[in-house]
C-alpha atoms as a printed R data frame, in Angstrom:
    type eleno elety resid chain resno       x       y       z
1   ATOM     1    CA   UNK     A     1  26.053  -0.094  14.707
2   ATOM     2    CA   UNK     A     2  22.497   0.443  13.461
3   ATOM     3    CA   UNK     A     3  19.510  -1.007  15.243
4   ATOM     4    CA   UNK     A     4  17.821  -1.714  11.917
5   ATOM     5    CA   UNK     A     5  18.926  -2.082   8.322
6   ATOM     6    CA   UNK     A     6  15.904  -1.673   6.030
7   ATOM     7    CA   UNK     A     7  16.079  -2.650   2.379
8   ATOM     8    CA   UNK     A     8  13.724  -0.685   0.129
9   ATOM     9    CA   UNK     A     9  12.520   2.927   0.475
10  ATOM    10    CA   UNK     A    10   8.968   2.398  -0.730
11  ATOM    11    CA   UNK     A    11   5.915   2.523   1.524
12  ATOM    12    CA   UNK     A    12   6.796  -0.516   3.644
13  ATOM    13    CA   UNK     A    13  10.426   0.392   4.265
14  ATOM    14    CA   UNK     A    14   9.873   4.123   4.698
15  ATOM    15    CA   UNK     A    15   7.018   3.744   7.189
16  ATOM    16    CA   UNK     A    16   9.084   1.340   9.265
17  ATOM    17    CA   UNK     A    17  12.143   3.606   9.109
18  ATOM    18    CA   UNK     A    18  10.096   6.574  10.349
19  ATOM    19    CA   UNK     A    19   8.336   4.628  13.092
20  ATOM    20    CA   UNK     A    20  11.456   2.901  14.403
21  ATOM    21    CA   UNK     A    21  13.456   6.146  14.359
22  ATOM    22    CA   UNK     A    22  10.632   7.913  16.224
23  ATOM    23    CA   UNK     A    23  11.207   5.696  19.279
24  ATOM    24    CA   UNK     A    24  14.970   6.197  19.325
25  ATOM    25    CA   UNK     A    25  16.344   3.541  16.992
26  ATOM    26    CA   UNK     A    26  19.172   4.203  14.549
27  ATOM    27    CA   UNK     A    27  18.051   3.101  11.083
28  ATOM    28    CA   UNK     A    28  19.903   2.667   7.799
29  ATOM    29    CA   UNK     A    29  17.536   2.659   4.820
30  ATOM    30    CA   UNK     A    30  18.968   1.516   1.474
31  ATOM    31    CA   UNK     A    31  17.460   1.476  -2.001
32  ATOM    32    CA   UNK     A    32  19.076   0.728  -5.351
33  ATOM    33    CA   UNK     A    33  17.010   3.357  -7.109
34  ATOM    34    CA   UNK     A    34  18.147   6.999  -7.032
35  ATOM    35    CA   UNK     A    35  15.013   8.168  -5.214
36  ATOM    36    CA   UNK     A    36  12.681   7.408  -2.316
37  ATOM    37    CA   UNK     A    37   9.050   6.355  -2.654
38  ATOM    38    CA   UNK     A    38   9.410   3.097  -4.558
39  ATOM    39    CA   UNK     A    39   6.852   2.790  -7.327
40  ATOM    40    CA   UNK     A    40   4.867   5.712  -5.849
41  ATOM    41    CA   UNK     A    41   7.683   8.137  -6.719
42  ATOM    42    CA   UNK     A    42   6.519  11.206  -8.631
43  ATOM    43    CA   UNK     A    43   8.491  14.001 -10.318
44  ATOM    44    CA   UNK     A    44   8.087  17.082 -12.477
45  ATOM    45    CA   UNK     A    45   8.768  16.317 -16.134
46  ATOM    46    CA   UNK     A    46  10.634  18.609 -18.530
47  ATOM    47    CA   UNK     A    47   7.465  20.658 -19.049
48  ATOM    48    CA   UNK     A    48   6.894  21.191 -15.333
49  ATOM    49    CA   UNK     A    49   4.000  18.723 -15.078
50  ATOM    50    CA   UNK     A    50   3.862  16.431 -12.052
51  ATOM    51    CA   UNK     A    51   3.837  12.810 -13.271
52  ATOM    52    CA   UNK     A    52   3.962   9.408 -11.578
53  ATOM    53    CA   UNK     A    53   7.132   7.767 -12.850
54  ATOM    54    CA   UNK     A    54   5.824   4.215 -12.491
55  ATOM    55    CA   UNK     A    55   2.217   4.636 -13.502
56  ATOM    56    CA   UNK     A    56  -0.773   6.068 -11.612
57  ATOM    57    CA   UNK     A    57  -0.916   5.656  -7.840
58  ATOM    58    CA   UNK     A    58  -4.289   6.524  -6.323
59  ATOM    59    CA   UNK     A    59  -4.488   6.558  -2.547
60  ATOM    60    CA   UNK     A    60  -7.602   5.096  -0.938
61  ATOM    61    CA   UNK     A    61  -8.239   3.368   2.372
62  ATOM    62    CA   UNK     A    62 -10.923   2.510   4.888
63  ATOM    63    CA   UNK     A    63  -8.427   2.626   7.758
64  ATOM    64    CA   UNK     A    64  -8.601   5.699   9.955
65  ATOM    65    CA   UNK     A    65  -5.254   4.764  11.513
66  ATOM    66    CA   UNK     A    66  -3.469   4.616   8.160
67  ATOM    67    CA   UNK     A    67  -5.039   7.856   6.924
68  ATOM    68    CA   UNK     A    68  -4.155   9.805  10.070
69  ATOM    69    CA   UNK     A    69  -0.645   8.370  10.190
70  ATOM    70    CA   UNK     A    70   0.167   9.544   6.650
71  ATOM    71    CA   UNK     A    71  -1.510  12.898   7.362
72  ATOM    72    CA   UNK     A    72   1.481  13.717   9.580
73  ATOM    73    CA   UNK     A    73   3.582  14.086   6.436
74  ATOM    74    CA   UNK     A    74   1.235  15.605   3.874
75  ATOM    75    CA   UNK     A    75  -1.839  17.680   3.316
76  ATOM    76    CA   UNK     A    76  -4.373  16.055   1.046
77  ATOM    77    CA   UNK     A    77  -6.327  16.831  -2.082
78  ATOM    78    CA   UNK     A    78  -9.752  15.175  -2.223
79  ATOM    79    CA   UNK     A    79  -9.926  12.991  -5.295
80  ATOM    80    CA   UNK     A    80 -12.390  10.305  -6.388
81  ATOM    81    CA   UNK     A    81 -10.919   8.175  -9.135
82  ATOM    82    CA   UNK     A    82 -12.956   7.469 -12.255
83  ATOM    83    CA   UNK     A    83 -12.034   5.164 -15.106
84  ATOM    84    CA   UNK     A    84 -13.542   4.754 -18.555
85  ATOM    85    CA   UNK     A    85 -13.096   1.812 -20.898
86  ATOM    86    CA   UNK     A    86 -12.761   2.284 -24.637
87  ATOM    87    CA   UNK     A    87 -15.061  -0.351 -26.152
88  ATOM    88    CA   UNK     A    88 -17.264  -0.429 -29.242
89  ATOM    89    CA   UNK     A    89 -15.980   3.018 -30.220
90  ATOM    90    CA   UNK     A    90 -17.250   4.521 -26.962
91  ATOM    91    CA   UNK     A    91 -15.923   5.567 -23.585
92  ATOM    92    CA   UNK     A    92 -18.065   3.817 -20.971
93  ATOM    93    CA   UNK     A    93 -17.807   3.650 -17.166
94  ATOM    94    CA   UNK     A    94 -15.660   0.964 -15.584
95  ATOM    95    CA   UNK     A    95 -16.259  -0.851 -13.250
96  ATOM    96    CA   UNK     A    96 -19.360  -1.912 -15.137
97  ATOM    97    CA   UNK     A    97 -22.457  -0.211 -13.755
98  ATOM    98    CA   UNK     A    98 -25.993   0.714 -14.811
99  ATOM    99    CA   UNK     A    99 -24.718   3.502 -17.089
100 ATOM   100    CA   UNK     A   100 -22.298   1.095 -18.778
101 ATOM   101    CA   UNK     A   101 -25.186  -1.215 -19.652
102 ATOM   102    CA   UNK     A   102 -27.268   1.702 -20.906
103 ATOM   103    CA   UNK     A   103 -24.435   2.890 -23.168
104 ATOM   104    CA   UNK     A   104 -23.790  -0.563 -24.630
105 ATOM   105    CA   UNK     A   105 -27.254  -2.124 -24.717
106 ATOM   106    CA   UNK     A   106 -29.646   0.822 -24.582
107 ATOM   107    CA   UNK     A   107 -31.323  -0.469 -21.415
108 ATOM   108    CA   UNK     A   108 -32.447   1.782 -18.568
109 ATOM   109    CA   UNK     A   109 -32.329  -0.386 -15.435
110 ATOM   110    CA   UNK     A   110 -32.712   0.181 -11.713
111 ATOM   111    CA   UNK     A   111 -30.585  -1.786  -9.250
112 ATOM   112    CA   UNK     A   112 -32.892  -4.784  -9.291
113 ATOM   113    CA   UNK     A   113 -32.867  -4.708 -13.072
114 ATOM   114    CA   UNK     A   114 -29.060  -4.654 -13.208
115 ATOM   115    CA   UNK     A   115 -28.893  -7.573 -10.782
116 ATOM   116    CA   UNK     A   116 -31.297  -9.490 -13.000
117 ATOM   117    CA   UNK     A   117 -29.222  -8.569 -16.092
118 ATOM   118    CA   UNK     A   118 -26.096 -10.095 -14.538
119 ATOM   119    CA   UNK     A   119 -27.965 -13.086 -13.154
120 ATOM   120    CA   UNK     A   120 -29.555 -13.981 -16.498
121 ATOM   121    CA   UNK     A   121 -26.174 -13.942 -18.243
122 ATOM   122    CA   UNK     A   122 -24.024 -15.476 -15.517
123 ATOM   123    CA   UNK     A   123 -22.774 -18.985 -16.252
124 ATOM   124    CA   UNK     A   124 -23.657 -21.534 -13.615
125 ATOM   125    CA   UNK     A   125 -20.475 -23.447 -12.887
126 ATOM   126    CA   UNK     A   126 -20.194 -26.362 -10.490
127 ATOM   127    CA   UNK     A   127 -16.623 -25.438  -9.586
128 ATOM   128    CA   UNK     A   128 -15.080 -21.965  -9.813
129 ATOM   129    CA   UNK     A   129 -11.355 -22.595 -10.176
130 ATOM   130    CA   UNK     A   130  -9.940 -19.838 -12.369
131 ATOM   131    CA   UNK     A   131 -10.158 -16.094 -12.857
132 ATOM   132    CA   UNK     A   132 -12.246 -16.644 -15.984
133 ATOM   133    CA   UNK     A   133 -14.651 -18.912 -14.076
134 ATOM   134    CA   UNK     A   134 -15.060 -16.319 -11.338
135 ATOM   135    CA   UNK     A   135 -15.914 -13.509 -13.751
136 ATOM   136    CA   UNK     A   136 -18.269 -15.351 -16.141
137 ATOM   137    CA   UNK     A   137 -20.117 -16.840 -13.170
138 ATOM   138    CA   UNK     A   138 -20.727 -13.297 -11.962
139 ATOM   139    CA   UNK     A   139 -21.484 -11.169 -15.052
140 ATOM   140    CA   UNK     A   140 -21.646 -13.566 -18.003
141 ATOM   141    CA   UNK     A   141 -19.437 -14.178 -21.016
142 ATOM   142    CA   UNK     A   142 -20.408 -11.217 -23.191
143 ATOM   143    CA   UNK     A   143 -19.339  -8.577 -20.665
144 ATOM   144    CA   UNK     A   144 -16.304 -10.673 -19.795
145 ATOM   145    CA   UNK     A   145 -15.197 -10.755 -23.435
146 ATOM   146    CA   UNK     A   146 -15.888  -7.043 -23.908
147 ATOM   147    CA   UNK     A   147 -14.054  -5.703 -20.848
148 ATOM   148    CA   UNK     A   148 -11.934  -8.379 -19.241
149 ATOM   149    CA   UNK     A   149 -10.619 -11.163 -21.450
150 ATOM   150    CA   UNK     A   150  -8.138  -9.381 -23.699
151 ATOM   151    CA   UNK     A   151  -7.172  -6.799 -21.063
152 ATOM   152    CA   UNK     A   152  -6.228  -9.696 -18.780
153 ATOM   153    CA   UNK     A   153  -4.233 -11.428 -21.529
154 ATOM   154    CA   UNK     A   154  -2.253  -8.245 -22.065
155 ATOM   155    CA   UNK     A   155  -1.837  -7.513 -18.371
156 ATOM   156    CA   UNK     A   156  -0.655 -10.952 -17.303
157 ATOM   157    CA   UNK     A   157   0.730 -12.393 -20.532
158 ATOM   158    CA   UNK     A   158  -1.402 -15.504 -20.212
159 ATOM   159    CA   UNK     A   159  -4.946 -16.723 -20.682
160 ATOM   160    CA   UNK     A   160  -7.435 -15.798 -17.935
161 ATOM   161    CA   UNK     A   161  -8.179 -19.470 -17.310
162 ATOM   162    CA   UNK     A   162  -4.563 -19.889 -16.153
163 ATOM   163    CA   UNK     A   163  -4.932 -17.320 -13.367
164 ATOM   164    CA   UNK     A   164  -6.204 -17.844  -9.847
165 ATOM   165    CA   UNK     A   165  -9.844 -16.975  -9.150
166 ATOM   166    CA   UNK     A   166  -8.832 -14.743  -6.227
167 ATOM   167    CA   UNK     A   167  -7.950 -11.761  -8.427
168 ATOM   168    CA   UNK     A   168 -11.572 -11.525  -9.592
169 ATOM   169    CA   UNK     A   169 -12.151  -9.489  -6.422
170 ATOM   170    CA   UNK     A   170 -10.333  -6.650  -8.218
171 ATOM   171    CA   UNK     A   171 -12.983  -6.636 -10.976
172 ATOM   172    CA   UNK     A   172 -16.124  -5.299  -9.283
173 ATOM   173    CA   UNK     A   173 -19.462  -4.969 -11.046
174 ATOM   174    CA   UNK     A   174 -21.920  -2.404  -9.718
175 ATOM   175    CA   UNK     A   175 -25.682  -2.537  -9.733
176 ATOM   176    CA   UNK     A   176 -26.137   1.225  -9.327
177 ATOM   177    CA   UNK     A   177 -24.784   4.285 -11.173
178 ATOM   178    CA   UNK     A   178 -21.757   4.789  -8.919
179 ATOM   179    CA   UNK     A   179 -18.909   5.403 -11.376
180 ATOM   180    CA   UNK     A   180 -16.121   5.787  -8.812
181 ATOM   181    CA   UNK     A   181 -13.399   3.200  -9.180
182 ATOM   182    CA   UNK     A   182 -13.027   2.915  -5.398
183 ATOM   183    CA   UNK     A   183 -15.615   3.202  -2.634
184 ATOM   184    CA   UNK     A   184 -13.270   3.608   0.362
185 ATOM   185    CA   UNK     A   185 -13.953   6.103   3.145
186 ATOM   186    CA   UNK     A   186 -10.762   8.061   2.461
187 ATOM   187    CA   UNK     A   187 -10.006   8.869  -1.189
188 ATOM   188    CA   UNK     A   188  -7.255  11.475  -1.441
189 ATOM   189    CA   UNK     A   189  -3.999  12.418  -3.135
190 ATOM   190    CA   UNK     A   190  -0.937  13.982  -1.445
191 ATOM   191    CA   UNK     A   191  -1.340  17.687  -2.090
192 ATOM   192    CA   UNK     A   192   2.282  18.213  -3.121
193 ATOM   193    CA   UNK     A   193   2.945  14.709  -4.401
194 ATOM   194    CA   UNK     A   194   4.147  11.401  -2.995
195 ATOM   195    CA   UNK     A   195   7.843  12.245  -3.141
196 ATOM   196    CA   UNK     A   196   7.417  15.273  -0.869
197 ATOM   197    CA   UNK     A   197   5.479  13.097   1.566
198 ATOM   198    CA   UNK     A   198   8.261  10.493   1.662
199 ATOM   199    CA   UNK     A   199  10.929  13.163   2.116
200 ATOM   200    CA   UNK     A   200   9.116  14.473   5.186
201 ATOM   201    CA   UNK     A   201   8.648  10.947   6.484
202 ATOM   202    CA   UNK     A   202  12.380  10.260   6.299
203 ATOM   203    CA   UNK     A   203  13.669  13.595   7.646
204 ATOM   204    CA   UNK     A   204  14.790  12.230  11.033
205 ATOM   205    CA   UNK     A   205  18.498  12.515  11.849
206 ATOM   206    CA   UNK     A   206  18.288   8.956  13.168
207 ATOM   207    CA   UNK     A   207  17.742   7.705   9.584
208 ATOM   208    CA   UNK     A   208  20.715   7.265   7.253
209 ATOM   209    CA   UNK     A   209  19.411   7.081   3.691
210 ATOM   210    CA   UNK     A   210  21.574   5.365   1.071
211 ATOM   211    CA   UNK     A   211  20.231   5.638  -2.466
212 ATOM   212    CA   UNK     A   212  21.625   3.900  -5.554
213 ATOM   213    CA   UNK     A   213  22.957   1.309  -3.133
214 ATOM   214    CA   UNK     A   214  22.403  -2.418  -3.627
215 ATOM   215    CA   UNK     A   215  21.871  -4.284  -0.371
216 ATOM   216    CA   UNK     A   216  24.127  -7.098  -1.545
217 ATOM   217    CA   UNK     A   217  27.001  -4.641  -1.944
218 ATOM   218    CA   UNK     A   218  26.654  -2.920   1.425
219 ATOM   219    CA   UNK     A   219  25.261  -5.544   3.817
220 ATOM   220    CA   UNK     A   220  28.661  -6.561   5.214
221 ATOM   221    CA   UNK     A   221  29.704  -2.961   5.802
222 ATOM   222    CA   UNK     A   222  26.605  -1.837   7.707
223 ATOM   223    CA   UNK     A   223  26.546  -3.404  11.147
224 ATOM   224    CA   UNK     A   224  22.969  -3.903  12.329
225 ATOM   225    CA   UNK     A   225  20.928  -5.868  14.833
226 ATOM   226    CA   UNK     A   226  17.841  -6.555  12.726
227 ATOM   227    CA   UNK     A   227  17.200  -6.655   8.985
228 ATOM   228    CA   UNK     A   228  13.873  -5.664   7.411
229 ATOM   229    CA   UNK     A   229  13.761  -6.774   3.788
230 ATOM   230    CA   UNK     A   230  11.130  -5.420   1.363
231 ATOM   231    CA   UNK     A   231  12.760  -6.704  -1.821
232 ATOM   232    CA   UNK     A   232  11.939  -9.955  -3.620
233 ATOM   233    CA   UNK     A   233  12.180 -12.808  -1.128
234 ATOM   234    CA   UNK     A   234  13.547 -15.194  -3.759
235 ATOM   235    CA   UNK     A   235  16.339 -12.751  -4.605
236 ATOM   236    CA   UNK     A   236  17.350 -12.617  -0.943
237 ATOM   237    CA   UNK     A   237  17.944 -16.357  -1.040
238 ATOM   238    CA   UNK     A   238  19.742 -16.276  -4.391
239 ATOM   239    CA   UNK     A   239  16.768 -17.895  -6.180
240 ATOM   240    CA   UNK     A   240  17.812 -21.181  -4.591
241 ATOM   241    CA   UNK     A   241  14.417 -22.813  -5.226
242 ATOM   242    CA   UNK     A   242  13.848 -21.030  -8.537
243 ATOM   243    CA   UNK     A   243  12.660 -17.551  -9.528
244 ATOM   244    CA   UNK     A   244   9.276 -16.314  -8.413
245 ATOM   245    CA   UNK     A   245   7.610 -14.917 -11.553
246 ATOM   246    CA   UNK     A   246   6.479 -11.313 -11.746
247 ATOM   247    CA   UNK     A   247   4.779  -9.202 -14.354
248 ATOM   248    CA   UNK     A   248   6.453  -5.914 -15.203
249 ATOM   249    CA   UNK     A   249   5.497  -2.722 -17.036
250 ATOM   250    CA   UNK     A   250   7.026  -0.461 -19.641
251 ATOM   251    CA   UNK     A   251   5.948   3.202 -19.720
252 ATOM   252    CA   UNK     A   252   5.778   5.633 -22.614
253 ATOM   253    CA   UNK     A   253   5.235   9.269 -21.628
254 ATOM   254    CA   UNK     A   254   3.811  11.900 -23.950
255 ATOM   255    CA   UNK     A   255   3.003  15.585 -23.579
256 ATOM   256    CA   UNK     A   256   0.277  17.332 -25.579
257 ATOM   257    CA   UNK     A   257   0.062  21.043 -26.259
258 ATOM   258    CA   UNK     A   258  -3.431  21.376 -24.806
259 ATOM   259    CA   UNK     A   259  -4.905  21.574 -21.302
260 ATOM   260    CA   UNK     A   260  -6.754  18.242 -21.389
261 ATOM   261    CA   UNK     A   261  -6.940  15.243 -23.717
262 ATOM   262    CA   UNK     A   262  -8.997  12.532 -22.024
263 ATOM   263    CA   UNK     A   263 -12.518  12.664 -20.555
264 ATOM   264    CA   UNK     A   264 -11.234  10.877 -17.420
265 ATOM   265    CA   UNK     A   265  -7.970  10.271 -15.588
266 ATOM   266    CA   UNK     A   266  -7.595   6.736 -16.897
267 ATOM   267    CA   UNK     A   267  -8.872   5.078 -20.061
268 ATOM   268    CA   UNK     A   268  -8.698   1.285 -20.129
269 ATOM   269    CA   UNK     A   269  -8.029  -0.300 -23.514
270 ATOM   270    CA   UNK     A   270  -9.235  -3.913 -23.566
271 ATOM   271    CA   UNK     A   271  -8.983  -4.101 -27.366
272 ATOM   272    CA   UNK     A   272  -6.152  -4.907 -29.747
273 ATOM   273    CA   UNK     A   273  -3.917  -2.001 -28.702
274 ATOM   274    CA   UNK     A   274  -0.600  -3.177 -27.233
275 ATOM   275    CA   UNK     A   275  -1.088  -0.986 -24.150
276 ATOM   276    CA   UNK     A   276  -3.628  -1.606 -21.396
277 ATOM   277    CA   UNK     A   277  -4.418   1.903 -20.181
278 ATOM   278    CA   UNK     A   278  -3.580   5.571 -20.611
279 ATOM   279    CA   UNK     A   279  -3.357   7.979 -17.677
280 ATOM   280    CA   UNK     A   280  -3.582  11.778 -17.841
281 ATOM   281    CA   UNK     A   281  -1.902  13.045 -14.680
282 ATOM   282    CA   UNK     A   282  -3.513  16.451 -14.232
283 ATOM   283    CA   UNK     A   283  -6.788  14.730 -13.362
284 ATOM   284    CA   UNK     A   284  -4.992  13.132 -10.389
285 ATOM   285    CA   UNK     A   285  -2.924  16.078  -9.210
286 ATOM   286    CA   UNK     A   286  -5.256  18.989  -9.938
287 ATOM   287    CA   UNK     A   287  -2.305  20.903 -11.384
288 ATOM   288    CA   UNK     A   288  -3.073  23.923 -13.565
289 ATOM   289    CA   UNK     A   289  -0.871  23.944 -16.660
290 ATOM   290    CA   UNK     A   290  -1.382  24.872 -20.330
291 ATOM   291    CA   UNK     A   291  -0.018  21.474 -21.405
292 ATOM   292    CA   UNK     A   292  -0.855  17.949 -20.308
293 ATOM   293    CA   UNK     A   293   1.216  14.787 -19.858
294 ATOM   294    CA   UNK     A   294   0.059  11.205 -20.254
295 ATOM   295    CA   UNK     A   295   1.553   7.746 -19.839
296 ATOM   296    CA   UNK     A   296   0.830   4.604 -21.866
297 ATOM   297    CA   UNK     A   297   1.296   1.307 -20.012
298 ATOM   298    CA   UNK     A   298   2.689  -1.742 -21.789
299 ATOM   299    CA   UNK     A   299   2.777  -4.936 -19.697
300 ATOM   300    CA   UNK     A   300   6.020  -6.843 -20.021
301 ATOM   301    CA   UNK     A   301   7.646 -10.086 -18.975
302 ATOM   302    CA   UNK     A   302  10.941  -8.259 -18.417
303 ATOM   303    CA   UNK     A   303  11.859  -5.387 -16.126
304 ATOM   304    CA   UNK     A   304  11.358  -4.455 -12.497
305 ATOM   305    CA   UNK     A   305   8.988  -6.761 -10.581
306 ATOM   306    CA   UNK     A   306   5.543  -5.160 -10.196
307 ATOM   307    CA   UNK     A   307   2.852  -7.806  -9.881
308 ATOM   308    CA   UNK     A   308   3.223 -11.268  -8.321
309 ATOM   309    CA   UNK     A   309   1.542 -13.648 -10.768
310 ATOM   310    CA   UNK     A   310  -1.425 -15.324  -9.025
311 ATOM   311    CA   UNK     A   311  -1.056 -19.016  -9.845
312 ATOM   312    CA   UNK     A   312  -1.131 -22.007  -7.502
313 ATOM   313    CA   UNK     A   313   2.382 -23.165  -8.410
314 ATOM   314    CA   UNK     A   314   3.789 -19.706  -7.664
315 ATOM   315    CA   UNK     A   315   2.115 -19.676  -4.248
316 ATOM   316    CA   UNK     A   316   3.638 -23.081  -3.563
317 ATOM   317    CA   UNK     A   317   7.121 -21.841  -4.514
318 ATOM   318    CA   UNK     A   318   6.698 -18.802  -2.270
319 ATOM   319    CA   UNK     A   319   5.817 -21.057   0.661
320 ATOM   320    CA   UNK     A   320   9.180 -22.799   0.233
321 ATOM   321    CA   UNK     A   321  10.950 -19.471   0.569
322 ATOM   322    CA   UNK     A   322   8.781 -18.469   3.515
323 ATOM   323    CA   UNK     A   323   9.615 -21.706   5.322
324 ATOM   324    CA   UNK     A   324  13.297 -20.929   4.934
325 ATOM   325    CA   UNK     A   325  12.740 -17.325   5.997
326 ATOM   326    CA   UNK     A   326  11.093 -18.540   9.199
327 ATOM   327    CA   UNK     A   327  14.382 -20.136  10.269
328 ATOM   328    CA   UNK     A   328  16.361 -16.864  10.151
329 ATOM   329    CA   UNK     A   329  16.999 -14.913  13.352
330 ATOM   330    CA   UNK     A   330  16.381 -11.152  13.354
331 ATOM   331    CA   UNK     A   331  15.136 -10.872   9.789
332 ATOM   332    CA   UNK     A   332  11.668  -9.664   8.745
333 ATOM   333    CA   UNK     A   333  10.237  -9.884   5.232
334 ATOM   334    CA   UNK     A   334   7.494  -7.429   4.351
335 ATOM   335    CA   UNK     A   335   5.731  -5.742   1.429
336 ATOM   336    CA   UNK     A   336   4.508  -6.839  -1.967
337 ATOM   337    CA   UNK     A   337   7.854  -8.354  -2.948
338 ATOM   338    CA   UNK     A   338   8.858  -9.653   0.457
339 ATOM   339    CA   UNK     A   339   5.627 -11.610   0.882
340 ATOM   340    CA   UNK     A   340   4.758 -12.194  -2.799
341 ATOM   341    CA   UNK     A   341   1.341 -10.595  -2.427
342 ATOM   342    CA   UNK     A   342  -0.470  -7.985  -4.539
343 ATOM   343    CA   UNK     A   343  -1.020  -5.281  -1.899
344 ATOM   344    CA   UNK     A   344  -2.462  -1.802  -2.355
345 ATOM   345    CA   UNK     A   345  -0.509   1.138  -0.919
346 ATOM   346    CA   UNK     A   346  -2.629   1.372   2.216
347 ATOM   347    CA   UNK     A   347  -2.186  -2.335   2.861
348 ATOM   348    CA   UNK     A   348   1.587  -1.882   2.697
349 ATOM   349    CA   UNK     A   349   1.316   0.918   5.266
350 ATOM   350    CA   UNK     A   350  -0.939  -1.182   7.489
351 ATOM   351    CA   UNK     A   351   1.420  -4.140   7.274
352 ATOM   352    CA   UNK     A   352   4.388  -1.931   8.193
353 ATOM   353    CA   UNK     A   353   2.554  -0.422  11.184
354 ATOM   354    CA   UNK     A   354   1.624  -3.911  12.360
355 ATOM   355    CA   UNK     A   355   5.255  -5.035  12.170
356 ATOM   356    CA   UNK     A   356   6.362  -1.920  14.052
357 ATOM   357    CA   UNK     A   357   3.898  -2.745  16.839
358 ATOM   358    CA   UNK     A   358   5.369  -6.232  17.095
359 ATOM   359    CA   UNK     A   359   8.984  -5.087  16.997
360 ATOM   360    CA   UNK     A   360   8.355  -2.454  19.625
361 ATOM   361    CA   UNK     A   361   6.466  -4.838  21.872
362 ATOM   362    CA   UNK     A   362   8.843  -7.797  21.677
363 ATOM   363    CA   UNK     A   363  12.387  -8.621  20.735
364 ATOM   364    CA   UNK     A   364  11.729 -10.475  17.488
365 ATOM   365    CA   UNK     A   365  14.234 -13.257  16.856
366 ATOM   366    CA   UNK     A   366  12.641 -15.616  14.300
367 ATOM   367    CA   UNK     A   367  12.087 -14.209  10.827
368 ATOM   368    CA   UNK     A   368   8.676 -12.617  10.511
369 ATOM   369    CA   UNK     A   369   6.625 -12.661   7.312
370 ATOM   370    CA   UNK     A   370   3.778 -10.317   8.204
371 ATOM   371    CA   UNK     A   371   0.285 -10.336   6.705
372 ATOM   372    CA   UNK     A   372  -1.411  -7.116   5.683
373 ATOM   373    CA   UNK     A   373  -3.575  -5.345   8.266
């Protein structure tokens, strides 16, 4: 008899497994992939270069609690992420900032000047309903068409005016020359990679780890008191109300016989290329190696679920599943797939720590769908 059966060995499931085991619980952690770490899993390729198997994962957070918790399992490498966009035959900073405007328009502006530049071009809309509305009302249509429109079509497989306005928060525009992609207090990378961090996290003898194991195949054979489910909530219920739509990714890896190829870790491609971005991993890891490995990302409608698609009808369908989940005793749904929410890594950790606090403090009987910290 296990105290907890946890489905999914990514951030949410692994943090909960470690925390629950640390206070004496017996935990069985299952994942249908052959490795821990979920989408943050990294590995050494055939050339000995550390790569992220499911695209770049950059750790950043403003939470001291989350940073110090993960520091128990890894040393860190300081890393501030920078992204360039390939537009008009140039590599220019993204998010858009004062240097981006100088490179494209030849203008030298201070912060007040950049604010005025955006304000003069922003479209005044009575109602901001869609992602497109939110962006053009902030920076204007020209910048939107240059950096955002086609990238978004490729990323989501639909027109930007079909997407919810809420995701515009992930498209910042700066008024200064700050070219960092993130501005969080803690911006770091695990010194020896994410996989090593997860392995240390799950080293307790109170944790039984079952990889390449589908929950549906083992659930009747693993006696447990409480289930924590980090997989797709609609899959748990057999898609009884219909499938929640996700966007997936296809990755093409390449190795070049030179130390560096790109001028930054990530180059966004908002043009006609079929891929959205290209990542060169040695920028992220700091690894010294005579060769370099890159990955090209191709958004796809098929494949593993990565991104919940932000549309009102999808949110409505999720609420039907959540209502059913709330009737289940001793079941908790958590994580990006379990709550159909586009969380960053630190938010998944924060959500898991919050659920641990609740489980430790009370005997949870109704199903719990936990919001991010």
